[in-house]
N, C-alpha and C positions, 0 to 999 in steps of 0.2 A: 610642184606638181600638187601634191597633198592639198597648198592651199589654193591651187586651184580650183581644184576637185570640189573642196567646201565652199567655194566662191560660189562656182556653177551650180549645186544644190540650191544653197541658200538665194540666189535670184531665181528658180525651178519653183521653190517653196512661196517665193514673194507674188510670186507672179500666179499661181494656182488660188493664191490666199484672197485674195487682192480682189477680184468680182465677188468673192463671199462673204470677205468685210463690208463692203459697197452693199450688195444686197441686205445682209442679214439688218441692217441697221429701218429696215424697211418693213420687217417681220413685223406684225400687232401683236403675235404673243411673245416676241423677244422679255425679258427682265429689262426695260427700260426703266431710266431711276425717272420719278415723278417731281417735278419743278415747276413753282407757278412761275408765270411771268415776273412776277416783278421783280422775280432773283432774277433771272434774267436781263430784265433791263437794268437792275442795279452795278452788272458789271457782265455785259455780254461777250466784251473778248475773251472770256473762260471757258465759254457757250461755245465759240466759231466751232461746227464739225461736228458737234457732241449730240446723239439722236437722244432724246430724252418724252416724256410724255406730260403735257400740259395742260392743267383743268383748265377751260373757258366758257365764257358765255358769249354766244354767237349773236353778231350785231346784224350783219349783212356784207352783199357782195356789193365792191366798190371797184372804182380802176384808179389807184394810185401806183404809179409806177418809174421805176427815178435808172431808165435801162444805162447808163453812162456811167456810173458809180453801185451797179448792185446787176448781179449774172436772169435779173429778176424783169420782163417786159412784154407786151401786151398783146406778142403775137401767140407766145408760148404756154403762158400764166394766167389764171385768173387769180382777181385778188379779193380779197375777205380783210374783213373786221370784227374784230371781237373784244371781249372787257377782259382783266383775269379775272376767275372764279374770288377772287377774297374782296373786288372792288363792289361799294355797295349801288346796285346800279338802283336803288328806290330813292337816291337822294341827287340832287339838282346837277352837283360837283361831278359824283357819279357815275351821270348818266352820258356825259361830255368827256370822262375819259376811257371809252376804248382806243384800243390800241388799231390801225389799218395796217399795217402789214403786213399780212400775213399771204401764202405765195402756193397754189395749187397749179401745177400742170395740166395744160388741158387734154393731153394724152394718161391721164390718171383715172382704170377702172371703177377708182370709186368717186369723181368728180360729179355723178349726180348727186349721192349725199348732201356735197358742202351746197347746192344749188336749193336742196328741198327745206332747208332747217330753217330754220322759226327766230325773229328776234325772242334775245333771252334764252334762247335754248340751251342748258349744260350739255358738253363736248367736251370728252379727250379727246386730244389729237397728237399722232406721232411725230414729229417735225425735230428739226436743226436749225442751227444762226447758219448762214449761208452768203450774209454778207452784213455788213457796214457803211454805214455813211450820218457824218454828222453822230454819232454817239449813238444812233439808234440802233437796233438788230434787224434784219430783214429775215423773216422765218420762210423756212419751205415745211410743207404740210404734205405727208402723203399718206396719209388714215386717220380717220375718226370716229369716235366710237359715240354713242348718244347715251345720256346718263339716265336714269330713270328723276322722276319729275317734271312737276308742272310748273313753269314761268312765264306769266304772264301780269298784263295791266294791272289786271282783278288783283288780284293775291300782293302785287307790289307796290299796289294803292295800302292793300291794310295796314303791308311793312312797315311804308311809310307813318301811317299812321299812328303801327303802332310806337314807333320809335321818336317823332316828335312828341307823343305824349312821354313814353320815358325821360325827354332831355327836360321837359314842362313839369317834371315828380307827380304825372297826374299816371297811378301807378294802374290805380285799378283800370281805366279806360286802354292804359298801353295792355294787360295782361289779356282784356275783351278783345283788342286786334290782333295780340299774338296767337290765341286760341282760332279764331278764326284762319286767321292764314296757317297755322298748320292745318286743318281743314283739307284745303287744298291742296294736298301731296306734291310740294313745294320738292325741291331740292336736298338733297341729306346733308348735305354741308349748312344749310339753311335753318333747317331743321334742328340742327344741332344747335344752330344760333339762336335761336328761339329760347332750349331746354337753358342755354348757357345764359340768356338775357332773364328770362322766370326767376332762375336760380340768386342770379343777383338782387332780385327785388323783393324777393324771401329772404335772405340771408341777412341784405345793409340797409333794408328798408324797413316791411314788417316785421322781422328777428320771427320769420315762422321757419324752423332750422330744420323739423320734417319735413315741410315742403319743399322744402329748398334745398336738400338731400335726393328727392324724389324726383327734381328735375334733373340734378342731374344725374341721377342713373342713367334718364332714360334718354341723356346726351352722350353716354361713357357707351351706348350701348351701339350710338351711329360712331362715334368718331372717339377709341379708347385711349388714340396719344396724343390728345389732346389735354398740353399741360394748364392749361387755364380751368379746366373742367376737373382737371386730382384737384387741383388748388383748394377750388370749392368745395371739393369732397374732402377735401382733409380739417376745412374750417367749418362744415356744418356739421362732419363726428366729433369737430371738440367743442361745437359749443353744446350742445348734443350732449356728449359726456358731461362738461363738468358746470354745465346752464349756464354759461356766461354772455356776454352781450356783444355781437359782432359790431365794428367798426362800419362806414359805407367805405364802400371800394373809391377808392383815390382815382384808379384808371376807369371807372365807369364807362359806359360806351351807351350812345353817344355822346359826345358833348356839346354837339350844335343844334341850330333845330335846322328845319329841312320843307322845302317848300312841299305840298300834297302833290301829287302826281295827279292831274284832273285834264279835264277837253283842253283847259284854258295852257296849259303844261309850257308854251313857247310864247304867253306872252308875260306870265311866271318867269322863266329866267333872260326874259330880255335884258333888265339888267342885271346882270353877273358878277353882281359884287360879293365879296369873301362875307359869310354867312359870320354872324357872330355867335361866339363858343356860349352857351348856358352855364356859368359856375352855381354849383351843387352847396348847402348851406350844408355845415357838417353835424348829424348826431350827434346827441350826449350822448357817451356810455358809460358804464358804469365801470365798466373794465378797461382794461389798458390790452391796448392791439398787441396781437403774437403774430413773430415773424414767423416765415416755412419752416424755417431753424427750427424754432419751439414749439411749432405743429409737430413737427414730425416726431422728435421727442417725445411729447405728453403721449402721442398714440404709439399702443406697443409693434414690436415691430414683424407680432403678426398681424396685425392688423390691414391685412393686403384690401385694396380696392374690391368689393364682390360688386357685380352690375345685380341688381333687382329686378325681381319680375314686377312686372308690374302693371253767278248769272257772268257770262262773257263781258267784259266791257271792250269794246273797240277805240283804238287809239294811235292817229300816227306818230312818230314823235317828231324827228329829223329828217328830215329827206336826205338824202346822197350828197352832201358838200363836199367829193371829192372825184367829181365826172372827169373833168379835166389830168391832163397831166401835170408828175409831182415836178412842184420846183422846190426850191430852195426855202423860199420863203413861208413854210410850212413850219408849223408850229403848233 
């Protein structure tokens, strides 16, 4: 009798909590984990039914549906495409690497927000994977928030020119374009990327360690947990303290030449061949390079990271290529 009573109580509790659990993941103020799109794509099965916040750059509303294998159909949902916020959309390959499997229910109270977003706008969505087909996650979105900063054809062109100059080792030219890009009020993640790139130039190329440290400090104000910025910080501090010489960074980004984004962008990308990587010639150094562990040993235990104070272009890129019903031929 006691056992039956306990079972009854458990069933009642589950019945009461189930609607709360189902509704709670839609709460935009909930403490949901922030996950990048590429992390979900890498192992989509593990994220099935898990509510997460995903930073994205909006692409456009589409019409990509597969109702036979996923829960999404054009009668109940709208579909949109977006880029992973980590995707370099200022490059040819990055621009064409948007992901077209996001869905919003038509009766969603915030549907109009999705219809108003501009291309390249940075948003954070509350979503979960609700379908899988051929290893691709189909993601339902219930809420979105526009993030600070502007991204458009104008400042993306500046970023493209900056990183192309960086690849060609034209560092003065690269620094000029990076400065112009920062002055356009870009999203915070790209602003931090600019400070990181500047720090690499000053640390490994011009060996201006004080300027490198200043750039790192600016980046840490935005992204304090960035492991790469912390590594650059330790190296800059080490060379300022010991008067050493930094070696070129072996993982310098980017390592490819990119086409400039212009009105002739489609013509430039018609022949979509793989870009050839640009190799860097090493700079001769006077001292041996230091590993991260050696750098940590050199810095005292009390030497913690302290953050120091310190025209519209109109262009249509690609028209919607997914107007028809989704087929298994999509790649």
